[in-house]
C-alpha positions as CSV (number, residue, x, y, z in Angstrom):
1,M,163.5,66.0,163.8
2,E,160.1,65.6,162.3
3,K,161.5,65.2,158.2
4,R,159.7,68.0,156.3
5,R,160.5,70.0,152.8
6,V,158.6,73.2,152.9
7,F,158.7,75.1,149.0
8,L,158.0,78.8,149.5
9,I,158.0,80.5,145.6
10,V,158.1,84.4,145.0
11,L,156.6,85.5,142.3
12,D,158.4,88.7,142.5
13,S,156.4,91.6,142.5
14,F,152.7,89.7,141.6
15,G,150.7,92.0,143.7
16,I,146.9,91.6,143.8
17,G,145.3,94.8,144.6
18,Y,146.4,98.8,146.6
19,E,146.6,98.5,150.0
20,P,144.7,100.9,152.8
21,D,147.9,103.1,153.1
22,A,148.6,103.6,149.0
23,A,148.2,106.9,149.1
24,E,151.3,107.9,150.7
25,F,152.8,105.7,148.0
26,G,151.4,107.3,144.8
27,D,149.4,104.2,144.1
28,V,146.2,104.1,144.6
29,G,144.0,102.2,141.3
30,A,147.3,99.8,141.8
31,N,146.2,96.1,140.9
32,T,149.1,93.6,139.2
33,L,146.4,90.8,138.9
34,K,144.1,92.6,137.4
35,S,146.5,94.4,134.7
36,V,147.7,91.0,133.7
37,S,143.8,89.8,133.4
38,T,143.2,91.4,131.6
39,S,145.4,89.5,128.8
40,D,144.0,87.0,126.2
41,K,147.9,85.0,127.1
42,F,146.3,84.9,130.8
43,D,145.8,81.2,131.6
44,V,146.6,79.6,135.3
45,P,144.4,76.5,136.0
46,L,146.4,75.3,138.7
47,M,146.4,78.4,141.0
48,K,143.0,78.8,140.1
49,S,141.7,75.5,141.7
50,M,144.1,76.3,145.0
51,G,142.0,79.6,145.6
52,F,144.0,82.4,143.6
53,F,140.5,83.8,142.3
54,N,139.0,83.1,146.4
55,I,141.1,85.1,148.3
56,D,139.8,88.5,149.6
57,G,139.3,91.4,147.5
58,V,140.3,89.5,144.4
59,E,137.4,90.7,142.1
60,V,138.8,88.8,138.4
61,G,139.1,85.4,137.1
62,E,136.3,82.7,138.1
63,K,135.9,81.4,141.5
64,V,136.4,77.6,142.6
65,D,133.3,76.3,145.1
66,H,136.3,73.9,146.3
67,T,139.9,74.6,146.3
68,I,142.6,72.2,146.6
69,G,144.7,73.5,149.5
70,S,144.4,76.8,151.7
71,Y,145.0,80.3,150.3
72,A,145.7,83.9,152.1
73,R,145.9,87.5,151.3
74,L,148.6,89.9,153.1
75,Q,148.9,93.2,153.2
76,E,153.1,94.1,153.9
77,A,153.5,96.3,157.7
78,S,157.2,97.1,156.6
79,K,157.4,101.2,155.3
80,G,158.1,100.4,151.8
81,K,157.6,98.2,148.6
82,D,160.9,96.7,147.4
83,T,162.0,93.6,146.9
84,T,164.7,93.3,150.0
85,I,161.8,94.9,152.1
86,G,159.2,92.6,151.1
87,H,161.3,89.5,151.0
88,W,162.6,90.5,154.8
89,E,159.3,90.7,155.6
90,I,158.6,86.9,154.0
91,A,161.4,85.8,156.2
92,G,160.4,87.4,159.4
93,I,161.1,91.0,159.5
94,V,159.0,94.4,159.8
95,S,160.8,97.5,158.5
96,P,159.5,99.9,160.5
97,K,161.5,102.3,158.3
98,P,161.7,103.2,154.8
99,L,165.6,102.1,153.4
100,P,166.6,105.5,151.3
101,T,165.4,106.3,147.3
102,F,167.4,109.3,145.9
103,P,165.3,110.5,143.2
104,N,167.5,113.5,142.2
105,G,170.5,111.1,142.2
106,F,173.3,109.9,145.1
107,P,174.8,112.8,147.3
108,K,177.9,114.7,145.2
109,E,180.1,113.4,148.1
110,T,179.2,110.0,147.7
111,I,179.9,109.9,144.2
112,E,183.0,111.3,144.3
113,E,184.1,109.1,147.0
114,F,182.6,105.7,144.9
115,E,185.2,107.1,141.7
116,R,188.1,107.5,144.1
117,L,187.3,104.1,145.0
118,T,187.3,103.2,141.9
119,G,189.3,104.7,139.9
120,R,186.1,105.6,137.6
121,K,184.1,108.4,136.9
122,A,180.5,107.8,136.7
123,L,178.0,108.4,134.4
124,C,174.5,109.6,135.3
125,N,173.5,109.4,138.6
126,K,169.8,110.0,138.1
127,P,167.2,107.6,138.6
128,Y,166.2,106.0,134.8
129,S,165.1,103.5,133.4
130,G,168.2,100.1,132.8
131,T,167.4,99.9,129.2
132,E,167.5,103.7,128.5
133,V,170.1,104.3,130.5
134,I,172.6,102.0,128.7
135,K,170.9,103.9,125.1
136,D,171.5,107.2,126.0
137,Y,174.9,106.8,128.3
138,G,176.1,103.8,126.8
139,K,177.8,105.1,123.5
140,E,179.9,107.3,126.6
141,H,180.9,105.2,128.8
142,M,182.4,102.8,126.0
143,E,184.2,105.8,124.8
144,T,185.7,106.8,128.5
145,G,185.2,103.7,130.5
146,A,183.6,105.6,133.0
147,L,180.3,103.5,135.4
148,I,176.8,104.5,134.5
149,V,175.2,104.7,137.9
150,Y,171.9,105.8,137.9
151,T,168.9,104.8,140.6
152,S,165.1,104.0,140.7
153,A,161.8,104.9,142.4
154,D,163.4,102.1,145.0
155,S,166.4,101.8,146.9
156,V,169.0,100.5,144.9
157,F,173.0,101.4,143.3
158,Q,173.1,100.1,140.5
159,I,175.9,100.1,137.7
160,A,175.8,100.0,134.1
161,A,179.5,98.6,132.4
162,H,179.5,96.7,128.4
163,E,181.3,93.1,129.6
164,D,184.1,94.6,126.9
165,I,184.8,97.5,128.6
166,V,184.7,96.3,132.2
167,P,184.6,92.5,132.9
168,V,181.8,90.9,134.6
169,K,184.1,90.6,137.2
170,E,185.4,93.6,138.0
171,L,181.9,95.2,137.9
172,Y,181.3,93.2,140.7
173,R,184.2,94.0,142.6
174,Y,183.1,97.9,141.6
175,C,180.2,97.0,143.3
176,E,181.0,95.2,146.5
177,I,183.1,98.5,147.0
178,A,179.6,100.7,146.5
179,R,178.6,98.6,149.2
180,E,180.9,98.9,151.7
181,L,180.2,102.7,151.2
182,L,176.7,103.2,150.8
183,Q,175.9,102.8,154.5
184,G,174.4,104.5,157.4
185,D,172.1,107.4,156.0
186,V,172.7,105.9,152.1
187,G,172.6,102.7,152.8
188,V,170.5,101.4,149.9
189,G,168.8,98.2,150.4
190,R,170.6,96.8,147.0
191,V,173.9,97.7,144.5
192,I,173.0,95.9,141.8
193,A,175.3,95.0,139.0
194,R,173.9,95.8,135.4
195,P,176.1,94.3,132.2
196,F,175.8,94.6,129.2
197,I,176.9,93.5,125.7
198,G,176.1,95.1,121.5
199,E,177.4,97.4,120.3
200,E,175.5,101.1,120.0
201,G,171.9,100.9,119.2
202,N,171.7,97.4,120.0
203,F,172.5,96.6,123.8
204,T,171.0,94.2,125.4
205,R,171.3,93.8,128.9
206,T,172.9,90.5,130.3
207,S,171.9,87.4,133.0
208,N,175.0,88.5,134.8
209,R,173.0,90.7,136.9
210,H,174.4,90.1,140.8
211,D,172.4,91.9,143.6
212,F,174.3,93.3,147.0
213,S,172.2,94.1,149.4
214,L,172.5,95.1,153.0
215,T,172.8,92.2,155.8
216,P,169.6,91.9,157.2
217,P,168.9,93.8,160.5
218,K,168.5,90.9,163.0
219,D,167.6,86.6,162.2
220,T,165.1,85.7,160.1
221,M,163.3,82.5,160.3
222,L,166.5,81.6,157.3
223,E,168.8,81.4,160.8
224,A,166.4,79.8,163.0
225,L,165.8,76.5,160.8
226,L,169.5,76.5,160.1
227,N,170.4,76.8,163.7
228,A,167.9,73.9,164.2
229,G,169.5,71.5,161.9
230,Y,168.0,72.3,159.1
231,D,168.5,72.6,155.3
232,T,168.1,76.0,153.6
233,Y,168.8,75.9,150.2
234,G,168.4,79.4,147.9
235,V,166.7,79.8,143.8
236,G,167.5,82.8,141.8
237,K,168.1,86.0,144.2
238,I,167.4,84.9,147.3
239,Y,170.8,84.7,148.7
240,D,171.2,88.2,147.2
241,I,168.7,89.2,148.8
242,F,169.9,88.3,152.6
243,A,173.4,89.0,151.8
244,G,174.0,85.3,152.2
245,A,172.7,85.2,155.8
246,G,171.0,81.8,156.6
247,I,171.2,79.9,153.5
248,N,173.6,77.2,153.0
249,H,173.2,75.7,149.8
250,T,172.4,78.6,146.5
251,V,172.3,78.5,142.4
252,R,171.8,81.3,140.4
253,I,169.4,81.4,137.5
254,A,168.8,83.5,134.3
255,D,165.1,83.6,134.0
256,N,161.9,82.5,135.4
257,V,161.7,79.3,133.4
258,E,165.7,78.0,134.8
259,G,164.2,79.0,137.9
260,M,161.7,76.5,138.2
261,E,163.9,73.6,136.8
262,R,166.7,74.4,139.3
263,T,163.4,74.1,141.7
264,L,162.4,70.8,140.0
265,E,165.7,69.8,141.1
266,H,166.1,70.5,144.0
267,E,162.7,68.4,144.6
268,K,164.6,65.4,143.9
269,L,167.2,65.8,146.3
270,D,166.8,64.3,149.9
271,F,166.7,67.2,152.0
272,N,164.7,68.5,155.7
273,G,164.2,72.0,155.3
274,L,163.2,75.2,153.4
275,C,163.9,75.8,150.0
276,F,162.9,79.8,149.4
277,V,162.6,80.7,145.3
278,N,162.6,84.0,144.1
279,L,161.5,84.4,139.9
280,V,162.4,87.7,138.9
281,D,161.3,88.1,135.6
282,F,157.8,89.4,136.4
283,D,158.8,92.4,137.7
284,M,162.1,93.2,135.9
285,K,160.9,91.9,132.2
286,Y,157.4,92.9,132.5
287,G,156.4,94.7,135.1
288,H,158.5,97.5,134.7
289,R,158.4,97.4,131.6
290,R,154.4,97.9,131.4
291,D,154.2,95.1,129.7
292,I,151.1,92.9,130.3
293,D,151.1,90.1,127.6
294,G,154.8,89.2,128.3
295,Y,153.6,89.2,132.3
296,A,150.2,87.2,131.5
297,T,152.7,85.0,129.7
298,A,155.1,84.3,132.1
299,A,152.4,83.5,134.2
300,T,151.1,80.9,132.2
301,V,154.0,79.4,131.7
302,F,155.1,79.2,135.7
303,D,151.6,77.5,136.0
304,K,152.3,74.9,134.0
305,Q,156.2,74.6,135.5
306,F,154.4,74.7,138.7
307,K,152.0,71.5,138.1
308,E,155.1,69.5,137.2
309,F,156.5,70.6,140.6
310,V,153.0,69.6,142.5
311,D,152.6,66.3,140.5
312,N,156.0,65.5,141.8
313,M,155.3,66.3,145.3
314,R,156.1,64.0,148.5
315,E,153.6,62.9,151.1
316,E,155.6,65.6,153.3
317,D,156.5,68.2,151.0
318,I,154.6,71.8,151.7
319,V,154.5,74.6,149.3
320,M,153.4,78.2,149.6
321,V,153.0,80.7,146.0
322,T,153.6,84.0,146.9
323,A,154.9,87.8,146.3
324,D,156.8,90.2,147.7
325,H,154.9,93.7,146.5
326,G,153.4,94.9,143.0
327,C,154.3,95.8,140.4
328,D,151.4,96.8,137.7
329,P,152.3,97.3,134.4
330,G,148.4,99.0,133.7
331,F,149.9,101.8,135.9
332,T,151.4,105.1,135.7
333,G,154.9,104.4,136.3
334,T,157.3,102.4,136.2
335,D,158.1,101.6,139.7
336,H,156.7,98.9,142.2
337,T,153.4,99.0,143.2
338,R,152.0,99.1,147.3
339,E,149.3,96.0,147.1
340,Y,148.3,92.7,148.9
341,I,150.3,89.7,147.9
342,P,149.0,86.6,147.5
343,L,149.4,83.0,149.6
344,L,148.4,79.3,148.4
345,I,149.4,76.6,150.4
346,Y,149.3,73.3,149.2
347,G,150.5,69.9,150.1
348,K,148.8,66.1,151.3
349,D,148.8,67.7,154.7
350,I,147.7,70.8,153.8
351,K,143.5,71.6,154.1
352,E,141.1,71.8,151.4
353,N,139.5,74.9,150.7
354,V,140.1,77.5,153.8
355,N,140.6,81.3,153.7
356,V,142.9,82.0,156.2
357,G,141.6,85.9,155.4
358,T,144.2,89.2,155.2
359,R,147.1,88.8,157.4
360,K,148.6,92.0,158.6
361,T,151.8,91.2,158.0
362,F,153.6,89.2,155.2
363,A,156.0,87.9,158.7
364,D,152.8,85.5,158.7
365,I,154.8,83.6,156.5
366,A,158.3,83.0,158.4
367,A,156.1,82.1,161.4
368,T,154.2,79.6,160.1
369,I,156.8,77.6,158.3
370,L,159.0,77.6,161.8
371,D,155.9,76.2,163.5
372,I,155.8,73.4,161.1
373,F,159.2,73.4,161.5
374,H,158.5,73.2,165.2
375,V,161.4,75.7,165.8
376,E,160.6,78.7,168.2
377,N,159.2,82.1,166.5
378,N,161.9,84.8,166.0
379,T,159.5,86.6,163.8
380,D,157.6,89.4,163.8
381,G,155.2,87.4,162.8
382,T,151.9,85.0,163.7
383,S,151.8,81.2,162.9
384,F,147.9,80.0,161.7
385,K,149.5,76.4,160.9
386,K,146.8,75.8,163.3
387,E,144.3,76.9,160.8
388,I,145.9,75.0,157.2
389,M,147.3,71.9,159.4
390,K,145.3,68.2,159.0
């Protein structure tokens, strides 16, 4: 078994321009990177040196004459633009059917069964901003103990509750009940616990969010690596996204900064395999809230922490930086956007100044990682290892 560590870092929602089928999703014109680049707080010299602005179709930023690694643009083959489907595709599974969404709220019979199983009434039951929904329903929730149930343009069933009214562990139990209930035609990608604190007029969501995902429909690169004897580490909500399938070590994080701190700690570990990282702030805190400066600042902070990571890489290490969909903070609405994603690849064994072009599926990432570890490709992707490895 070859000694190797691959770190796969997902900048959640950092799209780089709308895809050819964006009209089907209402996203023509979306470009997360372009919007973020308009902020004077955006400064990513390390990613720039790796070829971030050299990627096919990128028309912002300054291209470099010689990149220190390889780079590519990837198109989503799955019918969706959410976190679950995006990560599943990165891990090797193309989803030909979109996960169900509920723009008019969940069916009456579903809500009634949820109320029966939890013993609590449900409030709201419609698409809503997570911060606005607690403003509008928080008082009634605190007075009645009813759970705030809402969705979004994504395939999610979200339950908000004040930590003083519904303890976090109890909220998680309600989410587990919902997860078992929501199958088949109502099988949303994620059930999300959204605890909050504070008083009326000053409610604040806490970092105790927890996602309860559908189990992937088939094995991903994670199971393939585990079965071949390699380690798999998840940082952030990776474990949640895959319902734990194929991950034998996991650590939760509160935000991007802690996510990179935990990743730096993992860099000091002696393991042989994959460390899969999700940094959710880009999406949750800035994309959905249409905060261009906040998004840009988060990218700048990441680039600085990423430099510390790169400076400490071992000879056999490879790092890949990518995204899972778009969430253009300069675009109409508050939902995800159907965009290409970037891929930056760096390491002592990675060729410099190689443009792998535009790939037809995110699943090529999984296929390439398996190829790097000499594990049989069980994915829907095609490896480009030969193009990037020395």
